[in-house]
C-alpha positions as CSV (number, residue, x, y, z in Angstrom):
1,X,-194.1,71.4,165.3
2,X,-191.3,73.4,164.3
3,X,-191.8,76.9,162.5
4,X,-189.6,77.6,159.5
5,X,-188.5,81.3,159.2
6,X,-189.5,82.6,155.1
7,X,-186.0,83.3,154.2
8,X,-185.2,79.5,155.5
9,X,-188.1,78.2,153.3
10,X,-186.4,79.9,150.2
11,X,-183.3,77.8,150.6
12,X,-185.1,74.6,150.7
13,X,-184.6,73.3,146.9
14,X,-186.4,70.0,145.8
15,X,-189.6,68.4,145.0
16,X,-192.0,69.2,142.1
17,X,-189.3,69.6,139.9
18,X,-188.9,66.3,138.2
19,X,-190.7,65.5,135.1
20,X,-192.4,61.9,135.1
21,X,-193.4,59.7,132.3
22,X,-196.9,60.2,133.0
23,X,-196.5,63.9,132.6
24,X,-194.5,62.9,129.5
25,X,-197.5,60.5,128.0
26,X,-200.0,63.5,129.0
27,X,-197.9,66.1,126.4
28,X,-197.7,63.7,123.9
29,X,-201.5,63.2,123.9
30,X,-202.1,66.6,123.7
31,X,-199.7,67.1,120.8
32,X,-201.5,64.5,119.2
33,X,-204.7,65.9,119.1
34,X,-203.3,68.9,117.9
35,X,-201.5,67.2,115.1
36,X,-204.6,65.2,113.8
37,X,-206.6,68.4,114.2
38,X,-204.1,69.9,112.1
39,X,-204.5,67.5,109.4
40,X,-208.2,67.1,109.1
41,X,-208.1,70.7,108.9
42,X,-205.7,70.9,106.1
43,X,-207.2,67.9,104.3
44,X,-210.4,69.9,104.4
45,X,-208.9,73.1,102.9
46,X,-207.5,71.1,100.3
47,X,-210.8,69.3,99.3
48,X,-212.8,72.6,99.4
49,X,-210.0,74.2,97.1
50,X,-209.8,71.3,94.5
51,X,-213.8,71.0,94.6
52,X,-213.5,67.6,95.2
53,X,-216.0,67.3,97.7
54,X,-218.3,64.1,98.0
55,X,-222.3,65.0,97.9
56,X,-224.9,63.4,99.9
């Protein structure tokens, strides 16, 4: 096994710096969840402020 000096390891470029489709799909899913939560909270605030809640 070849030992690598610390300074040599700092010059190594590459690996782990690419954005894959899987990561982009994950990010889109997370953003969609936050958007849907915002829509639900906004709708609830609108219904509460206009007193248009359905009674059980």
